[in-house]
ZADRENNU-744413 format. One record per residue (C-alpha): residue number from 0; residue in three letters; x, y, z. Coordinates in nm, 2 decimals. Layout:
<loros>
- seq/type/x/y/z
- NUM/ALA/X/Y/Z
...
</loros>
This chain:
<loros>
- seq/type/x/y/z
- 0/UNK/2.85/-5.52/0.74
- 1/UNK/2.88/-5.71/0.42
- 2/UNK/2.77/-5.54/0.07
- 3/UNK/2.54/-5.69/-0.14
- 4/UNK/2.50/-5.65/-0.51
- 5/UNK/2.24/-5.37/-0.55
- 6/UNK/1.90/-5.58/-0.72
- 7/UNK/1.72/-5.48/-1.00
- 8/UNK/1.38/-5.31/-0.86
- 9/UNK/1.01/-5.50/-0.94
- 10/UNK/0.75/-5.34/-1.13
- 11/UNK/0.39/-5.43/-1.12
- 12/UNK/0.16/-5.49/-1.41
- 13/UNK/0.07/-5.08/-1.35
- 14/UNK/0.37/-4.96/-1.44
- 15/UNK/0.46/-4.83/-1.04
- 16/UNK/0.81/-4.88/-0.95
- 17/UNK/0.78/-5.01/-0.63
- 18/UNK/1.14/-5.12/-0.57
- 19/UNK/1.04/-5.49/-0.50
- 20/UNK/1.34/-5.72/-0.55
- 21/UNK/1.29/-5.97/-0.81
- 22/UNK/1.33/-6.41/-0.71
- 23/UNK/1.66/-6.41/-0.90
- 24/UNK/1.81/-6.08/-0.82
- 25/UNK/1.73/-6.15/-0.42
- 26/UNK/2.01/-6.14/-0.17
- 27/UNK/2.12/-6.50/-0.04
- 28/UNK/2.19/-6.52/0.35
- 29/UNK/2.44/-6.73/0.49
- 30/UNK/2.23/-6.80/0.79
- 31/UNK/2.12/-7.16/0.85
- 32/UNK/1.72/-7.22/0.76
- 33/UNK/1.45/-7.30/1.01
- 34/UNK/1.26/-7.58/0.88
- 35/UNK/0.89/-7.33/0.99
- 36/UNK/0.68/-7.40/0.71
- 37/UNK/0.53/-7.05/0.66
- 38/UNK/0.18/-7.23/0.72
- 39/UNK/0.00/-6.93/0.81
- 40/UNK/0.00/-6.78/0.45
- 41/UNK/-0.29/-7.06/0.35
- 42/UNK/-0.50/-6.94/0.62
- 43/UNK/-0.81/-6.70/0.60
- 44/UNK/-0.71/-6.35/0.54
- 45/UNK/-0.91/-6.24/0.92
- 46/UNK/-0.80/-6.60/1.12
- 47/UNK/-0.76/-6.54/1.49
- 48/UNK/-0.95/-6.37/1.73
- 49/UNK/-1.22/-6.10/1.65
- 50/UNK/-1.03/-5.83/1.82
- 51/UNK/-0.76/-5.89/1.55
- 52/UNK/-0.91/-5.67/1.28
- 53/UNK/-1.05/-5.35/1.55
- 54/UNK/-0.86/-5.10/1.37
- 55/UNK/-0.65/-5.13/1.07
- 56/UNK/-0.20/-5.04/1.11
- 57/UNK/0.06/-4.99/0.86
- 58/UNK/0.34/-5.25/0.83
- 59/UNK/0.16/-5.56/1.03
- 60/UNK/0.20/-5.92/1.02
- 61/UNK/-0.14/-6.18/1.04
- 62/UNK/-0.22/-6.33/1.34
- 63/UNK/-0.15/-6.69/1.18
- 64/UNK/0.23/-6.59/1.19
- 65/UNK/0.20/-6.52/1.55
- 66/UNK/0.04/-6.85/1.61
- 67/UNK/0.29/-7.03/1.41
- 68/UNK/0.53/-6.89/1.70
- 69/UNK/0.35/-6.87/1.99
- 70/UNK/0.20/-7.26/1.97
- 71/UNK/0.52/-7.41/1.88
- 72/UNK/0.74/-7.17/2.15
- 73/UNK/0.52/-7.10/2.46
- 74/UNK/0.23/-7.31/2.70
- 75/UNK/-0.04/-7.17/2.87
- 76/UNK/0.06/-6.95/3.16
- 77/UNK/0.41/-6.82/2.98
- 78/UNK/0.47/-6.43/2.90
- 79/UNK/0.53/-6.36/2.60
- 80/UNK/0.63/-6.04/2.49
- 81/UNK/0.62/-5.79/2.17
- 82/UNK/0.86/-5.47/2.22
- 83/UNK/0.70/-5.32/1.92
- 84/UNK/0.37/-5.45/1.94
- 85/UNK/0.18/-5.19/1.65
- 86/UNK/-0.17/-5.33/1.69
- 87/UNK/-0.14/-5.55/1.93
- 88/UNK/-0.14/-5.87/1.72
- 89/UNK/0.12/-6.06/1.96
- 90/UNK/-0.01/-6.00/2.25
- 91/UNK/-0.37/-6.06/2.18
- 92/UNK/-0.30/-6.40/2.04
- 93/UNK/-0.07/-6.48/2.33
- 94/UNK/-0.41/-6.37/2.54
- 95/UNK/-0.66/-6.56/2.32
- 96/UNK/-0.43/-6.85/2.37
- 97/UNK/-0.39/-6.89/2.74
- 98/UNK/-0.06/-6.69/2.72
- 99/UNK/0.01/-6.36/2.91
- 100/UNK/0.08/-6.13/2.62
- 101/UNK/0.26/-5.84/2.68
- 102/UNK/0.27/-5.56/2.40
- 103/UNK/0.48/-5.25/2.39
- 104/UNK/0.48/-4.96/2.14
- 105/UNK/0.62/-4.60/2.18
- 106/UNK/0.37/-4.49/1.92
- 107/UNK/0.03/-4.39/2.14
- 108/UNK/-0.18/-4.50/1.88
- 109/UNK/-0.04/-4.85/1.86
- 110/UNK/-0.04/-4.86/2.25
- 111/UNK/-0.42/-4.75/2.25
- 112/UNK/-0.50/-5.02/2.00
- 113/UNK/-0.29/-5.29/2.24
- 114/UNK/-0.43/-5.18/2.53
- 115/UNK/-0.80/-5.22/2.39
- 116/UNK/-0.72/-5.54/2.30
- 117/UNK/-0.55/-5.70/2.62
- 118/UNK/-0.73/-5.53/2.90
- 119/UNK/-1.07/-5.53/2.72
- 120/UNK/-1.43/-5.45/2.91
- 121/UNK/-1.68/-5.67/2.88
- 122/UNK/-1.94/-5.70/2.60
- 123/UNK/-2.19/-5.58/2.87
- 124/UNK/-1.96/-5.27/2.99
- 125/UNK/-1.92/-5.16/2.67
- 126/UNK/-2.25/-5.21/2.56
- 127/UNK/-2.37/-4.98/2.84
- 128/UNK/-2.16/-4.72/2.80
- 129/UNK/-2.27/-4.68/2.41
- 130/UNK/-2.61/-4.65/2.53
- 131/UNK/-2.49/-4.38/2.78
- 132/UNK/-2.33/-4.16/2.51
- 133/UNK/-2.62/-4.23/2.32
- 134/UNK/-2.84/-4.07/2.60
- 135/UNK/-2.59/-3.82/2.65
- 136/UNK/-2.57/-3.73/2.27
- 137/UNK/-2.96/-3.67/2.24
- 138/UNK/-2.92/-3.41/2.54
- 139/UNK/-2.67/-3.20/2.38
- 140/UNK/-2.67/-3.23/2.02
- 141/UNK/-2.78/-2.91/1.95
- 142/UNK/-2.47/-2.76/2.09
- 143/UNK/-2.26/-3.03/1.88
- 144/UNK/-2.43/-2.94/1.55
- 145/UNK/-2.36/-2.60/1.60
- 146/UNK/-2.00/-2.59/1.66
- 147/UNK/-1.96/-2.87/1.35
- 148/UNK/-2.11/-2.63/1.14
- 149/UNK/-1.81/-2.30/1.24
- 150/UNK/-1.60/-2.46/1.00
- 151/UNK/-1.26/-2.35/0.99
- 152/UNK/-1.16/-2.30/1.37
- 153/UNK/-0.87/-2.43/1.51
- 154/UNK/-1.04/-2.78/1.64
- 155/UNK/-1.17/-2.86/1.33
- 156/UNK/-0.95/-2.85/1.01
- 157/UNK/-1.10/-2.80/0.69
- 158/UNK/-1.01/-3.16/0.54
- 159/UNK/-1.17/-3.31/0.86
- 160/UNK/-1.45/-3.10/0.82
- 161/UNK/-1.49/-3.24/0.44
- 162/UNK/-1.47/-3.58/0.52
- 163/UNK/-1.73/-3.61/0.73
- 164/UNK/-2.16/-3.53/0.67
- 165/UNK/-2.21/-3.23/0.95
- 166/UNK/-2.44/-3.45/1.17
- 167/UNK/-2.11/-3.71/1.19
- 168/UNK/-1.92/-3.49/1.26
- 169/UNK/-2.08/-3.32/1.52
- 170/UNK/-2.12/-3.67/1.67
- 171/UNK/-1.75/-3.74/1.65
- 172/UNK/-1.67/-3.40/1.86
- 173/UNK/-1.90/-3.52/2.08
- 174/UNK/-1.71/-3.83/2.16
- 175/UNK/-1.37/-3.69/2.10
- 176/UNK/-1.49/-3.47/2.41
- 177/UNK/-1.66/-3.76/2.63
- 178/UNK/-1.43/-4.06/2.59
- 179/UNK/-1.18/-4.11/2.86
- 180/UNK/-0.86/-4.26/2.69
- 181/UNK/-0.72/-4.38/3.06
- 182/UNK/-1.03/-4.59/3.11
- 183/UNK/-1.06/-4.92/2.97
- 184/UNK/-1.41/-4.94/2.83
- 185/UNK/-1.36/-4.62/2.66
- 186/UNK/-1.02/-4.65/2.54
- 187/UNK/-1.20/-4.98/2.39
- 188/UNK/-1.48/-4.74/2.24
- 189/UNK/-1.23/-4.53/2.07
- 190/UNK/-1.01/-4.77/1.92
- 191/UNK/-1.37/-4.94/1.78
- 192/UNK/-1.46/-4.62/1.63
- 193/UNK/-1.11/-4.50/1.46
- 194/UNK/-1.14/-4.86/1.30
- 195/UNK/-1.45/-4.75/1.14
- 196/UNK/-1.36/-4.39/1.08
- 197/UNK/-1.28/-4.40/0.68
- 198/UNK/-1.29/-4.66/0.45
- 199/UNK/-1.47/-4.78/0.12
- 200/UNK/-1.79/-4.92/0.23
- 201/UNK/-2.12/-4.80/0.40
- 202/UNK/-1.98/-4.95/0.71
- 203/UNK/-1.74/-4.65/0.75
- 204/UNK/-1.83/-4.29/0.87
- 205/UNK/-1.59/-4.15/0.57
- 206/UNK/-1.56/-4.26/0.24
- 207/UNK/-1.33/-3.99/0.13
- 208/UNK/-1.01/-4.26/0.20
- 209/UNK/-0.94/-4.63/0.21
- 210/UNK/-0.96/-4.79/0.57
- 211/UNK/-0.57/-4.90/0.57
- 212/UNK/-0.43/-4.52/0.62
- 213/UNK/-0.54/-4.15/0.59
- 214/UNK/-0.46/-4.00/0.29
- 215/UNK/-0.28/-3.63/0.25
- 216/UNK/-0.46/-3.32/0.42
- 217/UNK/-0.37/-3.19/0.08
- 218/UNK/-0.50/-3.46/-0.15
- 219/UNK/-0.86/-3.45/0.08
- 220/UNK/-0.90/-3.08/0.03
- 221/UNK/-0.81/-3.08/-0.36
- 222/UNK/-1.02/-3.44/-0.44
- 223/UNK/-1.32/-3.24/-0.26
- 224/UNK/-1.29/-2.93/-0.46
- 225/UNK/-1.24/-3.15/-0.82
- 226/UNK/-1.53/-3.39/-0.75
- 227/UNK/-1.73/-3.19/-0.56
- 228/UNK/-1.75/-3.46/-0.29
- 229/UNK/-2.01/-3.44/-0.04
- 230/UNK/-1.93/-3.68/0.26
- 231/UNK/-2.24/-3.89/0.30
- 232/UNK/-2.40/-3.88/0.65
- 233/UNK/-2.38/-4.19/0.85
- 234/UNK/-2.47/-4.23/1.27
- 235/UNK/-2.20/-4.27/1.45
- 236/UNK/-2.37/-4.50/1.71
- 237/UNK/-2.52/-4.72/1.49
- 238/UNK/-2.19/-4.79/1.32
- 239/UNK/-2.02/-4.82/1.69
- 240/UNK/-2.30/-5.05/1.77
- 241/UNK/-2.22/-5.28/1.46
- 242/UNK/-1.82/-5.31/1.51
- 243/UNK/-1.89/-5.39/1.89
- 244/UNK/-2.14/-5.67/1.76
- 245/UNK/-1.80/-5.79/1.53
- 246/UNK/-1.60/-5.76/1.77
- 247/UNK/-1.77/-6.00/2.02
- 248/UNK/-1.81/-6.27/1.79
- 249/UNK/-1.54/-6.48/2.01
- 250/UNK/-1.59/-6.30/2.35
- 251/UNK/-1.29/-6.21/2.54
- 252/UNK/-0.95/-6.34/2.56
- 253/UNK/-0.94/-6.58/2.78
- 254/UNK/-0.58/-6.42/2.95
- 255/UNK/-0.61/-6.06/3.01
- 256/UNK/-0.27/-5.90/2.89
- 257/UNK/-0.03/-5.63/2.97
- 258/UNK/0.01/-5.32/2.77
- 259/UNK/0.29/-5.05/2.82
- 260/UNK/0.40/-4.74/2.63
- 261/UNK/0.82/-4.63/2.59
- 262/UNK/1.07/-4.69/2.42
- 263/UNK/1.17/-5.06/2.31
- 264/UNK/1.57/-5.05/2.44
- 265/UNK/1.43/-5.07/2.81
- 266/UNK/1.07/-5.23/2.74
- 267/UNK/1.19/-5.54/2.90
- 268/UNK/1.29/-5.36/3.22
- 269/UNK/0.91/-5.20/3.20
- 270/UNK/0.74/-5.52/3.11
- 271/UNK/0.88/-5.68/3.43
- 272/UNK/0.78/-5.41/3.64
- 273/UNK/0.45/-5.43/3.50
- 274/UNK/0.39/-5.81/3.56
- 275/UNK/0.53/-5.79/3.89
- 276/UNK/0.25/-5.52/3.96
- 277/UNK/0.01/-5.77/3.86
- 278/UNK/0.15/-6.06/4.07
- 279/UNK/0.22/-6.19/3.73
- 280/UNK/0.50/-6.43/3.61
- 281/UNK/0.82/-6.20/3.54
- 282/UNK/1.05/-6.38/3.28
- 283/UNK/0.96/-6.38/2.91
- 284/UNK/0.96/-6.71/2.78
- 285/UNK/0.87/-6.62/2.38
- 286/UNK/0.96/-6.29/2.21
- 287/UNK/0.82/-6.22/1.90
- 288/UNK/0.85/-5.90/1.70
- 289/UNK/0.87/-5.69/1.41
- 290/UNK/1.09/-5.39/1.42
- 291/UNK/1.01/-5.09/1.20
- 292/UNK/1.17/-5.13/0.84
- 293/UNK/1.43/-4.90/0.79
- 294/UNK/1.18/-4.57/0.78
- 295/UNK/0.92/-4.68/0.55
- 296/UNK/0.64/-4.59/0.75
- 297/UNK/0.55/-4.26/0.92
- 298/UNK/0.28/-4.37/1.15
- 299/UNK/0.15/-4.03/1.25
- 300/UNK/0.11/-3.90/0.89
- 301/UNK/-0.06/-4.19/0.76
- 302/UNK/-0.29/-4.18/1.07
- 303/UNK/-0.37/-3.81/1.05
- 304/UNK/-0.73/-3.84/1.09
- 305/UNK/-0.75/-4.11/1.35
- 306/UNK/-0.48/-3.91/1.56
- 307/UNK/-0.70/-3.60/1.51
- 308/UNK/-1.01/-3.81/1.65
- 309/UNK/-0.78/-3.93/1.96
- 310/UNK/-0.62/-3.58/2.04
- 311/UNK/-0.28/-3.73/1.90
- 312/UNK/-0.02/-3.49/1.71
- 313/UNK/0.11/-3.67/1.42
- 314/UNK/0.36/-3.45/1.40
- 315/UNK/0.53/-3.49/1.70
- 316/UNK/0.51/-3.85/1.72
- 317/UNK/0.67/-3.91/1.36
- 318/UNK/0.98/-3.68/1.53
- 319/UNK/0.92/-3.91/1.85
- 320/UNK/0.95/-4.22/1.63
- 321/UNK/1.18/-4.16/1.35
- 322/UNK/1.39/-4.47/1.30
- 323/UNK/1.73/-4.47/1.18
- 324/UNK/1.74/-4.49/0.81
- 325/UNK/2.13/-4.56/0.77
- 326/UNK/2.15/-4.92/0.80
- 327/UNK/2.43/-4.95/1.04
- 328/UNK/2.23/-4.70/1.32
- 329/UNK/1.96/-4.94/1.28
- 330/UNK/2.12/-5.20/1.32
- 331/UNK/2.31/-5.04/1.63
- 332/UNK/1.95/-4.96/1.74
- 333/UNK/1.84/-5.34/1.79
- 334/UNK/2.14/-5.41/1.94
- 335/UNK/2.02/-5.20/2.25
- 336/UNK/1.70/-5.33/2.21
- 337/UNK/1.87/-5.65/2.23
- 338/UNK/2.07/-5.59/2.51
- 339/UNK/1.77/-5.46/2.72
- 340/UNK/1.59/-5.76/2.66
- 341/UNK/1.84/-6.03/2.85
- 342/UNK/1.80/-5.95/3.18
- 343/UNK/1.38/-6.03/3.13
- 344/UNK/1.42/-6.36/2.96
- 345/UNK/1.39/-6.71/3.06
- 346/UNK/1.66/-6.95/3.06
- 347/UNK/1.52/-7.12/2.75
- 348/UNK/1.32/-6.85/2.58
- 349/UNK/1.31/-6.82/2.19
- 350/UNK/1.33/-6.47/2.02
- 351/UNK/1.15/-6.48/1.67
- 352/UNK/1.22/-6.13/1.47
- 353/UNK/1.07/-6.03/1.13
- 354/UNK/1.35/-5.85/0.92
- 355/UNK/1.26/-5.69/0.64
- 356/UNK/1.48/-5.56/0.33
- 357/UNK/1.46/-5.22/0.21
- 358/UNK/1.53/-5.14/-0.15
- 359/UNK/1.51/-4.79/-0.15
- 360/UNK/1.43/-4.47/0.08
- 361/UNK/1.20/-4.20/-0.09
- 362/UNK/1.31/-4.31/-0.39
- 363/UNK/1.68/-4.29/-0.32
- 364/UNK/1.88/-4.64/-0.31
- 365/UNK/1.96/-4.72/0.02
- 366/UNK/2.29/-4.91/0.08
- 367/UNK/2.33/-5.23/0.24
- 368/UNK/1.92/-5.24/0.28
- 369/UNK/1.94/-5.59/0.14
- 370/UNK/2.05/-5.86/0.38
- 371/UNK/1.95/-5.73/0.67
- 372/UNK/1.88/-6.01/0.87
- 373/UNK/2.24/-6.14/0.81
- 374/UNK/2.35/-5.78/0.95
- 375/UNK/2.11/-5.76/1.24
- 376/UNK/2.26/-6.14/1.38
- 377/UNK/2.61/-6.03/1.31
- 378/UNK/2.63/-5.71/1.47
- 379/UNK/2.32/-5.69/1.69
- 380/UNK/2.22/-6.01/1.86
- 381/UNK/2.56/-6.20/1.83
- 382/UNK/2.78/-5.98/2.06
- 383/UNK/2.50/-5.96/2.31
- 384/UNK/2.55/-6.31/2.36
- 385/UNK/2.24/-6.48/2.13
- 386/UNK/2.27/-6.81/2.02
- 387/UNK/2.13/-6.88/1.67
- 388/UNK/1.92/-7.15/1.54
- 389/UNK/1.81/-7.00/1.21
- 390/UNK/1.63/-6.84/0.96
- 391/UNK/1.28/-6.92/0.85
- 392/UNK/1.15/-6.71/0.53
- 393/UNK/0.81/-6.53/0.49
- 394/UNK/0.75/-6.45/0.13
- 395/UNK/0.52/-6.15/0.02
- 396/UNK/0.36/-6.09/-0.30
- 397/UNK/0.41/-5.75/-0.46
- 398/UNK/0.06/-5.68/-0.46
- 399/UNK/0.01/-5.77/-0.09
- 400/UNK/0.27/-5.51/0.02
- 401/UNK/0.08/-5.22/0.18
- 402/UNK/0.36/-4.97/0.09
- 403/UNK/0.28/-5.01/-0.28
- 404/UNK/0.05/-4.72/-0.26
- 405/UNK/0.30/-4.50/-0.28
- 406/UNK/0.51/-4.56/-0.53
- 407/UNK/0.85/-4.43/-0.54
- 408/UNK/0.83/-4.19/-0.26
- 409/UNK/0.83/-4.43/0.01
- 410/UNK/1.08/-4.68/0.20
- 411/UNK/1.02/-4.95/0.00
- 412/UNK/1.01/-5.34/0.14
- 413/UNK/1.13/-5.64/-0.07
- 414/UNK/0.92/-5.95/-0.16
- 415/UNK/1.10/-6.17/0.15
- 416/UNK/1.06/-6.11/0.51
- 417/UNK/1.32/-6.29/0.72
- 418/UNK/1.22/-6.44/1.04
- 419/UNK/1.56/-6.45/1.28
- 420/UNK/1.50/-6.68/1.51
- 421/UNK/1.78/-6.73/1.85
- 422/UNK/1.80/-6.79/2.19
- 423/UNK/1.98/-6.64/2.52
- 424/UNK/2.11/-7.00/2.57
- 425/UNK/2.22/-7.33/2.44
- 426/UNK/1.88/-7.45/2.61
- 427/UNK/1.68/-7.21/2.41
- 428/UNK/1.84/-7.26/2.11
- 429/UNK/1.79/-7.62/2.10
- 430/UNK/1.42/-7.58/2.18
- 431/UNK/1.41/-7.33/1.87
- 432/UNK/1.56/-7.62/1.69
- 433/UNK/1.32/-7.90/1.80
- 434/UNK/0.99/-7.68/1.79
- 435/UNK/1.05/-7.61/1.45
- 436/UNK/0.90/-7.92/1.32
- 437/UNK/0.63/-7.90/1.59
- 438/UNK/0.29/-7.96/1.41
- 439/UNK/0.02/-7.72/1.53
- 440/UNK/-0.38/-7.70/1.55
- 441/UNK/-0.47/-7.42/1.30
- 442/UNK/-0.88/-7.44/1.38
- 443/UNK/-0.97/-7.12/1.45
- 444/UNK/-1.12/-7.06/1.71
- 445/UNK/-1.01/-7.33/1.91
- 446/UNK/-1.26/-7.67/1.96
- 447/UNK/-1.32/-7.68/2.31
- 448/UNK/-1.28/-8.04/2.48
- 449/UNK/-1.60/-8.21/2.51
- 450/UNK/-1.77/-8.29/2.89
- 451/UNK/-1.71/-8.63/2.81
- 452/UNK/-1.33/-8.59/2.72
- 453/UNK/-1.30/-8.39/3.02
- 454/UNK/-1.44/-8.67/3.24
- 455/UNK/-1.29/-8.96/3.10
- 456/UNK/-1.01/-9.02/3.31
- 457/UNK/-1.27/-8.99/3.64
- 458/UNK/-1.52/-9.24/3.44
- 459/UNK/-1.56/-9.42/3.79
- 460/UNK/-1.77/-9.10/3.92
- 461/UNK/-1.98/-9.12/3.62
- 462/UNK/-2.31/-9.26/3.61
- 463/UNK/-2.39/-9.54/3.40
- 464/UNK/-2.56/-9.49/3.11
- 465/UNK/-2.62/-9.68/2.78
- 466/UNK/-2.73/-9.61/2.44
- 467/UNK/-3.06/-9.63/2.31
- 468/UNK/-3.16/-10.00/2.16
- 469/UNK/-2.91/-10.21/2.36
- 470/UNK/-2.95/-10.26/2.69
- 471/UNK/-3.11/-9.90/2.79
- 472/UNK/-3.29/-9.83/3.13
- 473/UNK/-3.59/-9.70/3.24
- 474/UNK/-3.54/-9.41/3.49
- 475/UNK/-3.60/-9.63/3.80
- 476/UNK/-3.38/-9.89/3.69
- 477/UNK/-3.01/-9.98/3.71
- 478/UNK/-2.82/-10.04/3.33
- 479/UNK/-2.85/-10.40/3.25
- 480/UNK/-2.53/-10.55/3.14
- 481/UNK/-2.42/-10.57/2.80
- 482/UNK/-2.13/-10.79/2.65
- 483/UNK/-1.83/-10.56/2.59
- 484/UNK/-1.88/-10.38/2.90
- 485/UNK/-1.54/-10.34/3.09
- 486/UNK/-1.50/-10.47/3.48
- 487/UNK/-1.54/-10.16/3.70
- 488/UNK/-1.24/-10.02/3.82
- 489/UNK/-1.12/-10.10/4.18
- 490/UNK/-1.07/-9.80/4.39
- 491/UNK/-0.80/-9.75/4.62
- 492/UNK/-0.91/-9.65/4.96
- 493/UNK/-0.67/-9.33/4.91
- 494/UNK/-0.83/-9.24/4.61
- 495/UNK/-1.18/-9.31/4.71
- 496/UNK/-1.16/-9.09/5.00
- 497/UNK/-1.23/-9.05/5.42
- 498/UNK/-1.50/-9.24/5.50
- 499/UNK/-1.80/-9.04/5.52
- 500/UNK/-2.00/-8.98/5.88
- 501/UNK/-2.29/-9.02/5.97
</loros>
């Protein structure tokens, strides 16, 4: 792996050292540039289907970036796979564009969010389940209120009790007990609750921490002691009803997808099995993925409050998700992922991978953390027989990197992500090159074709009509001719169909 000179860390105006690489010091790449304009950066922050912001998730890329590749490199009915699906951005956007979105992740929280989005219940099912929960809560409330007052106890850590009003906490305890995460409707409601669990406005159930991640448990305890924080009373059912209303703005995605949980290294095999079980196409035409950065995020630790609500163990999950923090081991891991994908790729498939450079790991410099895209190509993709199309750049402003909030203690990503685009065959490489400059439609929701546009090819079957003021006809009359009328089409007997029997 070639060495790159260690860049000078960047700093925000606040003086917080983020380890971000200033423009002049960025490592350059020897890989050819792919002329994909980063149009996703000019779209609205919440561009895309209403399910996307169901719940925040660390280190996610925007739905508009997913659209930029899905629209170019797949067609309706194609399978689009993300082996590191996170909160399900790629598979959901694929389903929203009538592709078959498949998302895989080892993190149970990520799997829950992906499954909630690509295998959702109908709006009526979700609303009916919420009403059932309201009724059951009204019958069981005294017992749960008494339990919420019994703090501390093993099921209610002190920092959890400090985060919520007693009534809100009782409702959450009831919901934890009532919701079955194996059921599609309950899973959808649980994911929606996770999305409103904490944040800085009245729409959230707790205001002790931001929506994007959980502050450390010790911080919650110290903050409450220092400020005398008293959690505001929020009604879970009212908040959930509002959340479901926001999620239903665009209706259900027109195509259902597949969510699987497991190691990314065998995601291809498991995805193919799941597709075959559902009678769906089993070859993947586009892979769009963003592997975890070099140990930048501990997903369990920074979501511990959501993990508590969902019944997941954050320590165990982080141990299971441990990503190699040495670049050589990280690249070797990605090579195994790419090797596992090859058997399920269509002959002209395209693979797009977001590769983020990392300058430091918890305050310490990382050797060879810059220029990872080159290393991933040279030591992971090329040895597995893939063919390079090029890289596209995704510059990220320093103030938009979520990891900025951890200062010098977190793994720190640079200001540039590189999108490495390659293919298993020459046909796929050529398709990646030819599609790079394809213009795509950024309207969302997509503009549905009018009935007239749909029927235009079959105009001979449409009853004649006239606009008012120019030869209009009364209901009992045939339309009168006008100068710009076209001659009626002549139908061949085969087109007209068999003669009708009396």
